[in-house]
All heavy atoms as a GROMACS GRO file, in nm:
protein
  580
    1MET      N    1   1.977   1.247   2.162
    1MET     CA    2   1.849   1.214   2.219
    1MET      C    3   1.741   1.310   2.168
    1MET      O    4   1.634   1.267   2.130
    1MET     CB    5   1.859   1.216   2.372
    1MET     CG    6   1.731   1.184   2.441
    1MET     SD    7   1.686   1.013   2.414
    1MET     CE    8   1.542   1.000   2.511
    2ILE      N    9   1.770   1.439   2.165
    2ILE     CA   10   1.672   1.538   2.118
    2ILE      C   11   1.642   1.516   1.970
    2ILE      O   12   1.528   1.530   1.928
    2ILE     CB   13   1.723   1.682   2.145
    2ILE    CG1   14   1.728   1.707   2.295
    2ILE    CG2   15   1.633   1.783   2.076
    2ILE    CD1   16   1.787   1.839   2.334
    3GLY      N   17   1.744   1.477   1.893
    3GLY     CA   18   1.724   1.450   1.750
    3GLY      C   19   1.624   1.337   1.728
    3GLY      O   20   1.540   1.345   1.638
    4ARG      N   21   1.631   1.233   1.811
    4ARG     CA   22   1.537   1.122   1.799
    4ARG      C   23   1.395   1.167   1.831
    4ARG      O   24   1.300   1.129   1.764
    4ARG     CB   25   1.576   1.008   1.892
    4ARG     CG   26   1.698   0.934   1.849
    4ARG     CD   27   1.724   0.819   1.942
    4ARG     NE   28   1.853   0.759   1.913
    4ARG     CZ   29   1.908   0.664   1.983
    4ARG    NH1   30   1.846   0.617   2.091
    4ARG    NH2   31   2.024   0.614   1.950
    5VAL      N   32   1.380   1.248   1.933
    5VAL     CA   33   1.248   1.296   1.973
    5VAL      C   34   1.188   1.381   1.861
    5VAL      O   35   1.071   1.367   1.827
    5VAL     CB   36   1.256   1.376   2.106
    5VAL    CG1   37   1.123   1.442   2.136
    5VAL    CG2   38   1.299   1.284   2.219
    6VAL      N   39   1.269   1.469   1.803
    6VAL     CA   40   1.222   1.553   1.693
    6VAL      C   41   1.182   1.468   1.574
    6VAL      O   42   1.076   1.487   1.514
    6VAL     CB   43   1.330   1.657   1.654
    6VAL    CG1   44   1.292   1.730   1.526
    6VAL    CG2   45   1.353   1.755   1.767
    7PHE      N   46   1.266   1.371   1.539
    7PHE     CA   47   1.237   1.282   1.427
    7PHE      C   48   1.107   1.207   1.450
    7PHE      O   49   1.021   1.200   1.362
    7PHE     CB   50   1.352   1.185   1.404
    7PHE     CG   51   1.322   1.081   1.300
    7PHE    CD1   52   1.326   1.114   1.164
    7PHE    CD2   53   1.288   0.951   1.336
    7PHE    CE1   54   1.296   1.020   1.068
    7PHE    CE2   55   1.258   0.857   1.240
    7PHE     CZ   56   1.263   0.891   1.106
    8LEU      N   57   1.090   1.149   1.567
    8LEU     CA   58   0.968   1.075   1.598
    8LEU      C   59   0.845   1.166   1.597
    8LEU      O   60   0.738   1.127   1.553
    8LEU     CB   61   0.981   1.001   1.730
    8LEU     CG   62   1.080   0.884   1.730
    8LEU    CD1   63   1.095   0.827   1.870
    8LEU    CD2   64   1.038   0.777   1.633
    9GLY      N   65   0.862   1.289   1.644
    9GLY     CA   66   0.752   1.385   1.642
    9GLY      C   67   0.711   1.419   1.500
    9GLY      O   68   0.592   1.423   1.468
   10LEU      N   69   0.808   1.443   1.414
   10LEU     CA   70   0.778   1.472   1.273
   10LEU      C   71   0.714   1.354   1.204
   10LEU      O   72   0.621   1.368   1.124
   10LEU     CB   73   0.905   1.515   1.200
   10LEU     CG   74   0.963   1.650   1.240
   10LEU    CD1   75   1.097   1.672   1.171
   10LEU    CD2   76   0.866   1.762   1.206
   11LEU      N   77   0.760   1.235   1.235
   11LEU     CA   78   0.703   1.113   1.178
   11LEU      C   79   0.558   1.097   1.221
   11LEU      O   80   0.472   1.066   1.140
   11LEU     CB   81   0.786   0.991   1.219
   11LEU     CG   82   0.741   0.857   1.162
   11LEU    CD1   83   0.750   0.859   1.009
   11LEU    CD2   84   0.827   0.746   1.217
   12LEU      N   85   0.531   1.124   1.347
   12LEU     CA   86   0.395   1.114   1.398
   12LEU      C   87   0.303   1.215   1.329
   12LEU      O   88   0.192   1.183   1.290
   12LEU     CB   89   0.394   1.136   1.549
   12LEU     CG   90   0.258   1.129   1.617
   12LEU    CD1   91   0.197   0.991   1.596
   12LEU    CD2   92   0.269   1.158   1.764
   13ILE      N   93   0.351   1.336   1.311
   13ILE     CA   94   0.273   1.439   1.241
   13ILE      C   95   0.247   1.396   1.098
   13ILE      O   96   0.135   1.408   1.047
   13ILE     CB   97   0.344   1.576   1.246
   13ILE    CG1   98   0.344   1.630   1.389
   13ILE    CG2   99   0.280   1.675   1.149
   13ILE    CD1  100   0.434   1.750   1.409
   14CYS      N  101   0.347   1.344   1.033
   14CYS     CA  102   0.335   1.300   0.895
   14CYS      C  103   0.228   1.192   0.882
   14CYS      O  104   0.141   1.200   0.796
   14CYS     CB  105   0.470   1.246   0.848
   14CYS     SG  106   0.470   1.184   0.679
   15VAL      N  107   0.231   1.093   0.967
   15VAL     CA  108   0.136   0.983   0.963
   15VAL      C  109  -0.004   1.032   0.999
   15VAL      O  110  -0.102   0.994   0.935
   15VAL     CB  111   0.180   0.868   1.056
   15VAL    CG1  112   0.072   0.762   1.067
   15VAL    CG2  113   0.310   0.806   1.005
   16ALA      N  114  -0.016   1.118   1.098
   16ALA     CA  115  -0.147   1.166   1.142
   16ALA      C  116  -0.212   1.258   1.039
   16ALA      O  117  -0.333   1.255   1.020
   16ALA     CB  118  -0.133   1.238   1.276
   17GLU      N  119  -0.134   1.338   0.971
   17GLU     CA  120  -0.188   1.437   0.879
   17GLU      C  121  -0.216   1.383   0.740
   17GLU      O  122  -0.312   1.420   0.677
   17GLU     CB  123  -0.091   1.556   0.867
   17GLU     CG  124  -0.081   1.638   0.993
   17GLU     CD  125  -0.213   1.704   1.029
   17GLU    OE1  126  -0.282   1.752   0.938
   17GLU    OE2  127  -0.246   1.706   1.148
   18ASP      N  128  -0.130   1.296   0.690
   18ASP     CA  129  -0.141   1.254   0.550
   18ASP      C  130  -0.121   1.104   0.538
   18ASP      O  131  -0.009   1.057   0.550
   18ASP     CB  132  -0.038   1.329   0.466
   18ASP     CG  133  -0.054   1.301   0.318
   18ASP    OD1  134  -0.150   1.234   0.278
   18ASP    OD2  135   0.032   1.348   0.242
   19PRO      N  136  -0.226   1.026   0.513
   19PRO     CA  137  -0.210   0.882   0.503
   19PRO      C  138  -0.124   0.840   0.385
   19PRO      O  139  -0.071   0.730   0.382
   19PRO     CB  140  -0.353   0.830   0.487
   19PRO     CG  141  -0.436   0.946   0.451
   19PRO     CD  142  -0.363   1.068   0.497
   20VAL      N  143  -0.105   0.928   0.285
   20VAL     CA  144  -0.020   0.894   0.171
   20VAL      C  145   0.126   0.925   0.201
   20VAL      O  146   0.215   0.888   0.127
   20VAL     CB  147  -0.067   0.970   0.045
   20VAL    CG1  148   0.015   0.935  -0.076
   20VAL    CG2  149  -0.214   0.943   0.017
   21CYS      N  150   0.150   0.989   0.312
   21CYS     CA  151   0.285   1.032   0.350
   21CYS      C  152   0.383   0.915   0.352
   21CYS      O  153   0.496   0.929   0.309
   21CYS     CB  154   0.279   1.099   0.487
   21CYS     SG  155   0.432   1.172   0.540
   22ILE      N  156   0.340   0.804   0.402
   22ILE     CA  157   0.427   0.686   0.407
   22ILE      C  158   0.359   0.574   0.330
   22ILE      O  159   0.255   0.525   0.371
   22ILE     CB  160   0.453   0.641   0.551
   22ILE    CG1  161   0.524   0.752   0.628
   22ILE    CG2  162   0.534   0.514   0.554
   22ILE    CD1  163   0.551   0.720   0.771
   23SER      N  164   0.414   0.539   0.215
   23SER     CA  165   0.362   0.427   0.137
   23SER      C  166   0.442   0.304   0.172
   23SER      O  167   0.558   0.311   0.209
   23SER     CB  168   0.374   0.455  -0.013
   23SER     OG  169   0.294   0.564  -0.049
   24TRP      N  170   0.380   0.190   0.160
   24TRP     CA  171   0.450   0.067   0.189
   24TRP      C  172   0.426  -0.032   0.079
   24TRP      O  173   0.332  -0.023   0.003
   24TRP     CB  174   0.407   0.010   0.324
   24TRP     CG  175   0.262  -0.027   0.330
   24TRP    CD1  176   0.206  -0.147   0.301
   24TRP    CD2  177   0.154   0.059   0.364
   24TRP    NE1  178   0.072  -0.142   0.314
   24TRP    CE2  179   0.036  -0.016   0.353
   24TRP    CE3  180   0.145   0.192   0.402
   24TRP    CZ2  181  -0.089   0.036   0.379
   24TRP    CZ3  182   0.019   0.244   0.427
   24TRP    CH2  183  -0.094   0.167   0.416
   25GLN      N  184   0.516  -0.125   0.068
   25GLN     CA  185   0.506  -0.229  -0.032
   25GLN      C  186   0.409  -0.334   0.018
   25GLN      O  187   0.420  -0.380   0.130
   25GLN     CB  188   0.646  -0.291  -0.053
   25GLN     CG  189   0.653  -0.386  -0.168
   25GLN     CD  190   0.645  -0.316  -0.302
   25GLN    OE1  191   0.626  -0.198  -0.312
   25GLN    NE2  192   0.660  -0.392  -0.406
   26PRO      N  193   0.311  -0.372  -0.061
   26PRO     CA  194   0.220  -0.478  -0.018
   26PRO      C  195   0.294  -0.610  -0.006
   26PRO      O  196   0.400  -0.628  -0.064
   26PRO     CB  197   0.116  -0.483  -0.130
   26PRO     CG  198   0.182  -0.421  -0.248
   26PRO     CD  199   0.283  -0.323  -0.195
   27SER      N  200   0.238  -0.700   0.069
   27SER     CA  201   0.302  -0.830   0.088
   27SER      C  202   0.265  -0.922  -0.027
   27SER      O  203   0.195  -1.021  -0.010
   27SER     CB  204   0.262  -0.890   0.223
   27SER     OG  205   0.121  -0.896   0.231
   28CYS      N  206   0.308  -0.884  -0.145
   28CYS     CA  207   0.279  -0.959  -0.266
   28CYS      C  208   0.389  -1.061  -0.292
   28CYS      O  209   0.504  -1.040  -0.252
   28CYS     CB  210   0.273  -0.865  -0.387
   28CYS     SG  211   0.144  -0.741  -0.380
   29PRO      N  212   0.354  -1.168  -0.363
   29PRO     CA  213   0.459  -1.259  -0.406
   29PRO      C  214   0.551  -1.189  -0.506
   29PRO      O  215   0.515  -1.085  -0.563
   29PRO     CB  216   0.384  -1.375  -0.473
   29PRO     CG  217   0.246  -1.329  -0.493
   29PRO     CD  218   0.222  -1.210  -0.406
   30ASN      N  219   0.669  -1.242  -0.528
   30ASN     CA  220   0.762  -1.184  -0.624
   30ASN      C  221   0.706  -1.193  -0.764
   30ASN      O  222   0.624  -1.279  -0.794
   30ASN     CB  223   0.897  -1.258  -0.618
   30ASN     CG  224   0.966  -1.238  -0.486
   30ASN    OD1  225   0.959  -1.132  -0.427
   30ASN    ND2  226   1.032  -1.342  -0.438
   31PHE      N  227   0.752  -1.103  -0.852
   31PHE     CA  228   0.710  -1.110  -0.991
   31PHE      C  229   0.745  -1.248  -1.045
   31PHE      O  230   0.850  -1.303  -1.016
   31PHE     CB  231   0.781  -1.002  -1.075
   31PHE     CG  232   0.732  -0.863  -1.047
   31PHE    CD1  233   0.819  -0.764  -1.008
   31PHE    CD2  234   0.598  -0.831  -1.060
   31PHE    CE1  235   0.775  -0.635  -0.984
   31PHE    CE2  236   0.552  -0.702  -1.035
   31PHE     CZ  237   0.641  -0.605  -0.997
   32GLY      N  238   0.656  -1.303  -1.121
   32GLY     CA  239   0.678  -1.437  -1.176
   32GLY      C  240   0.604  -1.544  -1.099
   32GLY      O  241   0.572  -1.649  -1.152
   33GLU      N  242   0.574  -1.519  -0.970
   33GLU     CA  243   0.496  -1.613  -0.891
   33GLU      C  244   0.349  -1.582  -0.914
   33GLU      O  245   0.304  -1.470  -0.893
   33GLU     CB  246   0.530  -1.602  -0.743
   33GLU     CG  247   0.671  -1.643  -0.709
   33GLU     CD  248   0.700  -1.625  -0.560
   33GLU    OE1  249   0.608  -1.633  -0.479
   33GLU    OE2  250   0.818  -1.602  -0.529
   34GLU      N  251   0.273  -1.681  -0.957
   34GLU     CA  252   0.134  -1.659  -0.994
   34GLU      C  253   0.042  -1.651  -0.873
   34GLU      O  254   0.056  -1.728  -0.778
   34GLU     CB  255   0.088  -1.773  -1.084
   34GLU     CG  256  -0.048  -1.753  -1.144
   34GLU     CD  257  -0.086  -1.865  -1.238
   34GLU    OE1  258   0.000  -1.945  -1.275
   34GLU    OE2  259  -0.204  -1.872  -1.275
   35ILE      N  260  -0.051  -1.557  -0.877
   35ILE     CA  261  -0.157  -1.549  -0.776
   35ILE      C  262  -0.273  -1.630  -0.830
   35ILE      O  263  -0.326  -1.601  -0.937
   35ILE     CB  264  -0.199  -1.404  -0.749
   35ILE    CG1  265  -0.084  -1.326  -0.687
   35ILE    CG2  266  -0.323  -1.399  -0.660
   35ILE    CD1  267  -0.112  -1.179  -0.664
   36ILE      N  268  -0.311  -1.735  -0.759
   36ILE     CA  269  -0.417  -1.824  -0.806
   36ILE      C  270  -0.554  -1.760  -0.788
   36ILE      O  271  -0.633  -1.751  -0.881
   36ILE     CB  272  -0.412  -1.959  -0.732
   36ILE    CG1  273  -0.273  -2.023  -0.748
   36ILE    CG2  274  -0.522  -2.052  -0.780
   36ILE    CD1  275  -0.232  -2.053  -0.890
   37ALA      N  276  -0.587  -1.717  -0.666
   37ALA     CA  277  -0.717  -1.657  -0.638
   37ALA      C  278  -0.704  -1.564  -0.518
   37ALA      O  279  -0.623  -1.586  -0.429
   37ALA     CB  280  -0.819  -1.766  -0.608
   38CYS      N  281  -0.786  -1.461  -0.518
   38CYS     CA  282  -0.789  -1.366  -0.406
   38CYS      C  283  -0.917  -1.387  -0.326
   38CYS      O  284  -1.020  -1.424  -0.383
   38CYS     CB  285  -0.785  -1.223  -0.457
   38CYS     SG  286  -0.626  -1.174  -0.526
   39PRO      N  287  -0.913  -1.361  -0.196
   39PRO     CA  288  -1.036  -1.370  -0.117
   39PRO      C  289  -1.134  -1.262  -0.160
   39PRO      O  290  -1.095  -1.160  -0.218
   39PRO     CB  291  -0.989  -1.347   0.028
   39PRO     CG  292  -0.860  -1.275   0.014
   39PRO     CD  293  -0.799  -1.320  -0.116
   40LEU      N  294  -1.260  -1.282  -0.131
   40LEU     CA  295  -1.364  -1.188  -0.173
   40LEU      C  296  -1.393  -1.081  -0.068
   40LEU      O  297  -1.488  -1.004  -0.084
   40LEU     CB  298  -1.493  -1.265  -0.205
   40LEU     CG  299  -1.481  -1.365  -0.320
   40LEU    CD1  300  -1.612  -1.441  -0.339
   40LEU    CD2  301  -1.442  -1.295  -0.450
   41ASN      N  302  -1.311  -1.075   0.038
   41ASN     CA  303  -1.336  -0.974   0.141
   41ASN      C  304  -1.316  -0.834   0.086
   41ASN      O  305  -1.231  -0.810   0.002
   41ASN     CB  306  -1.248  -0.997   0.264
   41ASN     CG  307  -1.101  -0.976   0.235
   41ASN    OD1  308  -1.048  -1.024   0.134
   41ASN    ND2  309  -1.032  -0.905   0.321
   42LEU      N  310  -1.398  -0.741   0.133
   42LEU     CA  311  -1.388  -0.603   0.089
   42LEU      C  312  -1.310  -0.523   0.193
   42LEU      O  313  -1.358  -0.498   0.304
   42LEU     CB  314  -1.527  -0.542   0.069
   42LEU     CG  315  -1.531  -0.401   0.012
   42LEU    CD1  316  -1.465  -0.399  -0.127
   42LEU    CD2  317  -1.673  -0.351   0.002
   43ALA      N  318  -1.188  -0.490   0.160
   43ALA     CA  319  -1.100  -0.408   0.244
   43ALA      C  320  -1.024  -0.316   0.149
   43ALA      O  321  -0.908  -0.338   0.119
   43ALA     CB  322  -1.004  -0.497   0.323
   44PRO      N  323  -1.093  -0.214   0.095
   44PRO     CA  324  -1.037  -0.131  -0.012
   44PRO      C  325  -0.901  -0.071   0.022
   44PRO      O  326  -0.877  -0.029   0.134
   44PRO     CB  327  -1.140  -0.020  -0.031
   44PRO     CG  328  -1.262  -0.064   0.038
   44PRO     CD  329  -1.222  -0.163   0.141
   45VAL      N  330  -0.815  -0.071  -0.079
   45VAL     CA  331  -0.686  -0.004  -0.069
   45VAL      C  332  -0.669   0.084  -0.193
   45VAL      O  333  -0.718   0.051  -0.300
   45VAL     CB  334  -0.567  -0.103  -0.057
   45VAL    CG1  335  -0.570  -0.179   0.072
   45VAL    CG2  336  -0.561  -0.197  -0.175
   46CYS      N  337  -0.602   0.195  -0.175
   46CYS     CA  338  -0.574   0.287  -0.284
   46CYS      C  339  -0.432   0.260  -0.332
   46CYS      O  340  -0.337   0.264  -0.254
   46CYS     CB  341  -0.586   0.431  -0.235
   46CYS     SG  342  -0.553   0.553  -0.364
   47GLY      N  343  -0.419   0.229  -0.459
   47GLY     CA  344  -0.287   0.202  -0.515
   47GLY      C  345  -0.217   0.330  -0.557
   47GLY      O  346  -0.280   0.432  -0.582
   48SER      N  347  -0.085   0.322  -0.566
   48SER     CA  348  -0.006   0.438  -0.608
   48SER      C  349  -0.034   0.477  -0.753
   48SER      O  350   0.006   0.584  -0.797
   48SER     CB  351   0.143   0.411  -0.588
   48SER     OG  352   0.182   0.295  -0.662
   49ASP      N  353  -0.107   0.392  -0.825
   49ASP     CA  354  -0.146   0.423  -0.962
   49ASP      C  355  -0.278   0.500  -0.968
   49ASP      O  356  -0.329   0.530  -1.074
   49ASP     CB  357  -0.156   0.296  -1.046
   49ASP     CG  358  -0.258   0.198  -0.992
   49ASP    OD1  359  -0.310   0.217  -0.880
   49ASP    OD2  360  -0.285   0.098  -1.062
   50GLY      N  361  -0.336   0.531  -0.849
   50GLY     CA  362  -0.459   0.609  -0.843
   50GLY      C  363  -0.586   0.526  -0.852
   50GLY      O  364  -0.695   0.580  -0.852
   51ASN      N  365  -0.573   0.394  -0.858
   51ASN     CA  366  -0.690   0.306  -0.865
   51ASN      C  367  -0.722   0.248  -0.728
   51ASN      O  368  -0.632   0.223  -0.649
   51ASN     CB  369  -0.666   0.192  -0.964
   51ASN     CG  370  -0.654   0.241  -1.106
   51ASN    OD1  371  -0.730   0.324  -1.150
   51ASN    ND2  372  -0.554   0.190  -1.177
   52THR      N  373  -0.852   0.223  -0.704
   52THR     CA  374  -0.897   0.158  -0.582
   52THR      C  375  -0.910   0.009  -0.610
   52THR      O  376  -0.968  -0.030  -0.711
   52THR     CB  377  -1.032   0.214  -0.535
   52THR    OG1  378  -1.016   0.354  -0.509
   52THR    CG2  379  -1.081   0.144  -0.410
   53TYR      N  380  -0.855  -0.072  -0.521
   53TYR     CA  381  -0.862  -0.217  -0.533
   53TYR      C  382  -0.946  -0.272  -0.418
   53TYR      O  383  -0.947  -0.217  -0.309
   53TYR     CB  384  -0.721  -0.278  -0.530
   53TYR     CG  385  -0.638  -0.232  -0.648
   53TYR    CD1  386  -0.558  -0.119  -0.640
   53TYR    CD2  387  -0.644  -0.299  -0.769
   53TYR    CE1  388  -0.486  -0.074  -0.748
   53TYR    CE2  389  -0.571  -0.255  -0.879
   53TYR     CZ  390  -0.492  -0.144  -0.868
   53TYR     OH  391  -0.421  -0.099  -0.977
   54ALA      N  392  -1.018  -0.381  -0.443
   54ALA     CA  393  -1.108  -0.441  -0.343
   54ALA      C  394  -1.033  -0.480  -0.217
   54ALA      O  395  -1.085  -0.467  -0.106
   54ALA     CB  396  -1.180  -0.562  -0.401
   55ASN      N  397  -0.910  -0.526  -0.231
   55ASN     CA  398  -0.825  -0.563  -0.118
   55ASN      C  399  -0.680  -0.569  -0.165
   55ASN      O  400  -0.652  -0.550  -0.284
   55ASN     CB  401  -0.871  -0.695  -0.054
   55ASN     CG  402  -0.881  -0.808  -0.153
   55ASN    OD1  403  -0.792  -0.827  -0.235
   55ASN    ND2  404  -0.989  -0.884  -0.147
   56GLU      N  405  -0.591  -0.593  -0.074
   56GLU     CA  406  -0.448  -0.593  -0.107
   56GLU      C  407  -0.413  -0.702  -0.207
   56GLU      O  408  -0.327  -0.684  -0.293
   56GLU     CB  409  -0.365  -0.610   0.021
   56GLU     CG  410  -0.218  -0.586   0.000
   56GLU     CD  411  -0.139  -0.586   0.129
   56GLU    OE1  412  -0.191  -0.540   0.232
   56GLU    OE2  413  -0.024  -0.633   0.126
   57CYS      N  414  -0.483  -0.814  -0.200
   57CYS     CA  415  -0.456  -0.924  -0.292
   57CYS      C  416  -0.487  -0.884  -0.436
   57CYS      O  417  -0.412  -0.916  -0.528
   57CYS     CB  418  -0.536  -1.048  -0.252
   57CYS     SG  419  -0.504  -1.190  -0.357
   58THR      N  420  -0.599  -0.813  -0.457
   58THR     CA  421  -0.633  -0.771  -0.593
   58THR      C  422  -0.532  -0.668  -0.645
   58THR      O  423  -0.502  -0.666  -0.764
   58THR     CB  424  -0.776  -0.717  -0.604
   58THR    OG1  425  -0.794  -0.609  -0.513
   58THR    CG2  426  -0.878  -0.826  -0.576
   59LEU      N  427  -0.478  -0.586  -0.556
   59LEU     CA  428  -0.370  -0.495  -0.595
   59LEU      C  429  -0.250  -0.577  -0.639
   59LEU      O  430  -0.188  -0.549  -0.742
   59LEU     CB  431  -0.333  -0.402  -0.480
   59LEU     CG  432  -0.223  -0.300  -0.508
   59LEU    CD1  433  -0.252  -0.171  -0.432
   59LEU    CD2  434  -0.086  -0.351  -0.469
   60CYS      N  435  -0.216  -0.681  -0.564
   60CYS     CA  436  -0.102  -0.766  -0.598
   60CYS      C  437  -0.124  -0.836  -0.732
   60CYS      O  438  -0.032  -0.849  -0.812
   60CYS     CB  439  -0.079  -0.870  -0.489
   60CYS     SG  440  -0.017  -0.802  -0.334
   61ALA      N  441  -0.248  -0.881  -0.756
   61ALA     CA  442  -0.278  -0.948  -0.882
   61ALA      C  443  -0.258  -0.851  -0.999
   61ALA      O  444  -0.201  -0.889  -1.102
   61ALA     CB  445  -0.420  -1.001  -0.880
   62GLN      N  446  -0.303  -0.728  -0.983
   62GLN     CA  447  -0.282  -0.626  -1.088
   62GLN      C  448  -0.134  -0.599  -1.107
   62GLN      O  449  -0.086  -0.584  -1.219
   62GLN     CB  450  -0.356  -0.497  -1.051
   62GLN     CG  451  -0.341  -0.386  -1.152
   62GLN     CD  452  -0.409  -0.415  -1.285
   62GLN    OE1  453  -0.492  -0.505  -1.295
   62GLN    NE2  454  -0.374  -0.340  -1.386
   63ARG      N  455  -0.062  -0.595  -0.998
   63ARG     CA  456   0.083  -0.572  -1.001
   63ARG      C  457   0.153  -0.683  -1.079
   63ARG      O  458   0.242  -0.658  -1.159
   63ARG     CB  459   0.133  -0.566  -0.857
   63ARG     CG  460   0.275  -0.530  -0.840
   63ARG     CD  461   0.304  -0.511  -0.690
   63ARG     NE  462   0.442  -0.480  -0.674
   63ARG     CZ  463   0.530  -0.561  -0.620
   63ARG    NH1  464   0.494  -0.677  -0.572
   63ARG    NH2  465   0.656  -0.526  -0.610
   64GLN      N  466   0.109  -0.806  -1.056
   64GLN     CA  467   0.167  -0.921  -1.126
   64GLN      C  468   0.133  -0.917  -1.275
   64GLN      O  469   0.216  -0.947  -1.360
   64GLN     CB  470   0.116  -1.053  -1.066
   64GLN     CG  471   0.162  -1.078  -0.926
   64GLN     CD  472   0.310  -1.112  -0.918
   64GLN    OE1  473   0.387  -1.088  -1.011
   64GLN    NE2  474   0.351  -1.167  -0.807
   65THR      N  475   0.008  -0.882  -1.306
   65THR     CA  476  -0.038  -0.881  -1.444
   65THR      C  477   0.035  -0.774  -1.527
   65THR      O  478   0.079  -0.801  -1.638
   65THR     CB  479  -0.190  -0.855  -1.450
   65THR    OG1  480  -0.256  -0.956  -1.374
   65THR    CG2  481  -0.242  -0.856  -1.592
   66THR      N  482   0.046  -0.655  -1.470
   66THR     CA  483   0.104  -0.543  -1.546
   66THR      C  484   0.256  -0.533  -1.531
   66THR      O  485   0.318  -0.461  -1.607
   66THR     CB  486   0.043  -0.410  -1.499
   66THR    OG1  487   0.073  -0.390  -1.360
   66THR    CG2  488  -0.107  -0.407  -1.523
   67LYS      N  489   0.311  -0.603  -1.432
   67LYS     CA  490   0.456  -0.595  -1.402
   67LYS      C  491   0.497  -0.453  -1.366
   67LYS      O  492   0.609  -0.411  -1.389
   67LYS     CB  493   0.541  -0.645  -1.519
   67LYS     CG  494   0.510  -0.786  -1.564
   67LYS     CD  495   0.551  -0.886  -1.461
   67LYS     CE  496   0.538  -1.028  -1.516
   67LYS     NZ  497   0.450  -1.112  -1.442
   68ILE      N  498   0.401  -0.376  -1.310
   68ILE     CA  499   0.428  -0.240  -1.264
   68ILE      C  500   0.433  -0.244  -1.111
   68ILE      O  501   0.348  -0.307  -1.048
   68ILE     CB  502   0.318  -0.142  -1.310
   68ILE    CG1  503   0.318  -0.133  -1.463
   68ILE    CG2  504   0.337  -0.005  -1.248
   68ILE    CD1  505   0.202  -0.055  -1.520
   69ASP      N  506   0.530  -0.178  -1.052
   69ASP     CA  507   0.550  -0.180  -0.908
   69ASP      C  508   0.450  -0.087  -0.840
   69ASP      O  509   0.479   0.029  -0.813
   69ASP     CB  510   0.693  -0.140  -0.875
   69ASP     CG  511   0.738  -0.190  -0.741
   69ASP    OD1  512   0.674  -0.282  -0.688
   69ASP    OD2  513   0.837  -0.136  -0.689
   70ILE      N  514   0.326  -0.137  -0.816
   70ILE     CA  515   0.220  -0.058  -0.754
   70ILE      C  516   0.233  -0.071  -0.602
   70ILE      O  517   0.244  -0.181  -0.551
   70ILE     CB  518   0.082  -0.107  -0.800
   70ILE    CG1  519   0.071  -0.103  -0.951
   70ILE    CG2  520  -0.028  -0.022  -0.735
   70ILE    CD1  521  -0.050  -0.174  -1.007
   71LEU      N  522   0.229   0.041  -0.533
   71LEU     CA  523   0.236   0.044  -0.388
   71LEU      C  524   0.099   0.076  -0.330
   71LEU      O  525   0.014   0.132  -0.399
   71LEU     CB  526   0.335   0.150  -0.341
   71LEU     CG  527   0.477   0.139  -0.392
   71LEU    CD1  528   0.558   0.261  -0.350
   71LEU    CD2  529   0.542   0.012  -0.343
   72VAL      N  530   0.079   0.044  -0.203
   72VAL     CA  531  -0.044   0.084  -0.133
   72VAL      C  532  -0.022   0.227  -0.085
   72VAL      O  533   0.069   0.255  -0.009
   72VAL     CB  534  -0.072  -0.009  -0.012
   72VAL    CG1  535  -0.191   0.043   0.067
   72VAL    CG2  536  -0.096  -0.151  -0.058
   73ALA      N  537  -0.106   0.319  -0.135
   73ALA     CA  538  -0.094   0.459  -0.094
   73ALA      C  539  -0.168   0.483   0.036
   73ALA      O  540  -0.122   0.559   0.121
   73ALA     CB  541  -0.149   0.550  -0.203
   74LYS      N  542  -0.286   0.419   0.052
   74LYS     CA  543  -0.361   0.430   0.177
   74LYS      C  544  -0.459   0.314   0.186
   74LYS      O  545  -0.497   0.257   0.084
   74LYS     CB  546  -0.432   0.564   0.190
   74LYS     CG  547  -0.526   0.598   0.078
   74LYS     CD  548  -0.585   0.737   0.096
   74LYS     CE  549  -0.674   0.774  -0.022
   74LYS     NZ  550  -0.734   0.905  -0.005
   75GLU      N  551  -0.499   0.281   0.307
   75GLU     CA  552  -0.588   0.169   0.331
   75GLU      C  553  -0.734   0.214   0.328
   75GLU      O  554  -0.806   0.200   0.426
   75GLU     CB  555  -0.554   0.100   0.462
   75GLU     CG  556  -0.425   0.025   0.458
   75GLU     CD  557  -0.401  -0.055   0.585
   75GLU    OE1  558  -0.457  -0.020   0.690
   75GLU    OE2  559  -0.326  -0.152   0.576
   76GLU      N  560  -0.776   0.270   0.215
   76GLU     CA  561  -0.913   0.312   0.192
   76GLU      C  562  -0.925   0.343   0.044
   76GLU      O  563  -0.826   0.341  -0.029
   76GLU     CB  564  -0.951   0.433   0.277
   76GLU     CG  565  -0.863   0.553   0.254
   76GLU     CD  566  -0.892   0.667   0.349
   76GLU    OE1  567  -0.936   0.642   0.463
   76GLU    OE2  568  -0.872   0.781   0.309
   77SER      N  569  -1.045   0.370   0.000
   77SER     CA  570  -1.066   0.405  -0.142
   77SER      C  571  -0.991   0.533  -0.179
   77SER      O  572  -0.969   0.619  -0.094
   77SER     CB  573  -1.215   0.425  -0.169
   77SER     OG  574  -1.286   0.308  -0.140
   78CYS      N  575  -0.954   0.542  -0.304
   78CYS     CA  576  -0.883   0.662  -0.352
   78CYS      C  577  -0.976   0.781  -0.358
   78CYS      O  578  -1.093   0.770  -0.370
   78CYS     CB  579  -0.826   0.636  -0.491
   78CYS     SG  580  -0.698   0.509  -0.496
   0.00000   0.00000   0.00000
């Protein structure tokens, strides 16, 4: 029980202190599935490649084009 509390506490500190601490895979289609169009909404995300994308869809489109496994590093500009 104490181990779980310590783990959750460390996880909370990690998330609160460093948004890059936990990267996640965007909800992109699999490689080979074409992205037809992305919405024009501005919700910047920072990719693991160091580039800022207008939204998660544009990150996915770049991921599909380059065939490089780009992750979302944080939900804001780089």
